[in-house]
N, C-alpha and C positions, 0 to 999 in steps of 0.2 A: 282514690275511687270516688265515682260521682251519683252513685246511688241510680233511683230510680226516675226517670221523666218521662211526663206525657205531655205532648204538644198536639194543641187542635183536635182531640179526640172525639169522636162522634158515634152513637151506636143505636141502632133502630132495632126494634122487634116488633112483629106483625104489624109493619108499615108505620109504627109511630117511633119517633125519635125519643129515646129516654135517656141521652146524654148529648149533649151539643158544646162542640168546640172546647173540651175540657183541657185545659193546661196545668200542669201542676207539679213540683220537685219534691221528692222524698229523699231527703239526704241521709247519708250514713252517719250515724251516730247521733241519731234521733228519733223520736217516737213522735208521728205524725196523727191527730185524730181527725177522722172523717166525720162531719157533724151534720145534720139537717133533718128535716122531718121527715116521716114515714112517706116512702115514694121519692125522694129525693133523687136517687140514684146512686146511693153509698154502694149497695152491694153490687151494682153493674160496674162500676168504676172499679171496684176492688176484684173483679172477676178479670174483667180486661187488663189490671195491673198485673195478675197473675199469669196472663198468656193464656187464660181458660175459655175468654170469649174473643174473637175476632172483631176490631173494631171497622165500622165502615169507611171512615174516614181519620187521618191522622196518624201519628208517631209514637212509639214506647220504645225508649232505650234503658238500658241496664249497665251501669258502669261505661257509658258512652257506646254501648255497642246494640244495635237493632235487636230488640226481644226477640223476633220472629227467625232470628238468626241461630239462635241456641237449640240445640237438639234436646229432644223431650228428657233423656238423663241427665245431660247438664244443666237444663234448667231446674230438674226437679232437686239436684244437688245444692242449687244455689238458692231456691226459694220454698217458703211454705205456705199453704193457704189454708184457713180454716173457716167455712162455709157458716152462714147463719142457720142456728137450729140444726146441728149434725146430727146424723142417726147412726143407729147400729143396728144393722140387720142381721147379723150372725151371732149366734152365741158363744164367742169365744172369751178368754179371760181378760180383765183389763191391762195384764202385764203384756200379753199379745197385741192388744189395740195399741199401744205404745210402741210396741217394737216396729209395729208396721210402716212409722214415720223414719225407719231406716231402712226401707225397701232400696233407696237409689245404690246403699253401699253394701247389701247384703251379696254373699258370696253366692255363686250357683247351686254349691250343695255344701252338706254338712251342718253343723250348729252355728250358733251364733259366735262370731270371734268375742274374746275377754273384753275388749276395750269397747265393744258395743253394749255387751251385757250391763257394764259400768255404767253407759249413757242411759240405759234402761231404767236402771236401780235409783241414777240421780234423778231422772226424769218423775219417778213415781213419788220419791220423798219429797222434791220440792214443789209437787202439787198434792200433797196430801193425800196419797193414793196408796200406800203401803198396806194399810190393812185392807184394802180392797183388791190388792194385786192378783188374787185367784177368783173373785167374783163377775159370773158372766156379765158382757156389756149389757146385753138386752135386760139385764135385771136390775140395773141403776137407775137412779132417780135422776132428772133433768139437769141437776146441780152437779151431781156426779160424772155424769156422761159428757158435760162440758167441760169440767178439769181434766177427764182423760181425753179429750179428743184435742185440748191445748197441750197438754203431757207430751201428745203423738205430733203437734205441729211443731215442738221446739226440740225434740229430743235429738234430730239430729244437726243442731245448731247452725240453721240456715242462715246464710248472709242478708236474705229478704224475708220478711215474715208480714202475711196479710193476713188478719183476722177481723172478722165480720161478727160484731156483737159479741165479745168474749166473755163480757160480764152477766150476760143475758141468764137468768134463772138462778145465778149464784146468790148465796147470803150474805151480808154486808161483810163478815170477815174474809171469804173466799174470793169476794167481787175486788177487795181492796188488793188482796194478796196478787191477783190475777194481773191486776194493773200495775201494781209494783214491779212485778218480774218481768213484763213486757216494757217497764221503764230501765230494769237493771241491763234487758238486752241491748236496748240502743244504746245506753251508756259504755257497753262493751263494744261498740263500733259497729253495730249492726243496723239495717235499715228496717224500722218496724212502721206498721201502719195499722190503724184499727177504726173502724167502722163503730161508732158508740151513741147512744141516747144519753149516758149518765154524764151530764156536763161537770158535776162536783169532779168526779174523776179524771174527765179530760182536763180541766183546770189544774188539777192538782199534779198530773203525771205528763203531759203531752208537752213537747217543744214546739213543734207545728201543729198546722190547723189547716184543712180544707174545708172550707163551709159551701153547701151543696142544698140548692133547692130548684124543683122541675127541672131536673137534669143539668142545670147550669151551675158553675161554680162563681158563686158571689165574692169569693175571697180566699186568699192562701196565702201562707206564709207565716212567719213565726208568732205563735200563739200570743204573746204578750203586747205584740204589735197589732195584730190583726184583729183579735176578738174584742168587741166593744159592745157597749148597749144599742145602739144605732144596727148593728149587724144582727145581732140576736133577736131585734124586733124585725126585721127584715126575712131572717128565717123562720121564724115561728109565728108570725102576725100577733104577737103580743108584748106589752112592753116588758122590760126587763131590767134589772138593777144588779151590777155586780159589786159584789160587798168585800171589802178589803180588810181583815185583820191579822192578829199575830199568827195564826194558824193558816193564813195564805187567801187565796181568791174563792169565792164562791158564787152562784148566781140565784138569783130570785124572781120568779115571774110574777108580773104584778096583775094577769087577767082576772 
């Protein structure tokens, strides 16, 4: 498997270029952190990578095959995408929201097969949602909804998982748990990419990094090789210091 690859991808919106000749590789068995300031183009990059936004130029491949050659159902079985700030518009239970992540696998008629019910149960348990399974999604807090939507994204065990700010709105415990579980999926051989502002979590769990600013990729590659203090300064327009201690690497901005 060769994972996901973008080559020279450009995107325009309302006559404005929001992504310029972006090239990056998202290899299987790795967690890639897509980082950069607000408005850098992170969400656009993930939407294009998910096949939900057609680029004006460039090419995308999944395991060496052009992304546009996948049928809708075939692509839905291979990848899951979690947008930033997901919403719940229907008062259905948390359990049913999570089960919607299995839509590409559902039979045309009848109840949910036993093996799929087991997957839903596992997703609820692993995202600390068992106590909320019968709660209406429209009654959840922001953090509870974020956990529910992440569980929906992973319940089908997709080969490619793209998540936009998966830790936003989560308390420290659940943010750490979400990042840890995304890392576990990568360790299991999946291709995982997350747009994230929390650099401490990125440094702790990511294997790869794609650094974006003003729609341009400034650097992409193994996090330990690519992410340094000069890059952080270029990204965020303020000096930064990487601090290495027995617990790992953290970042401190000096503005």
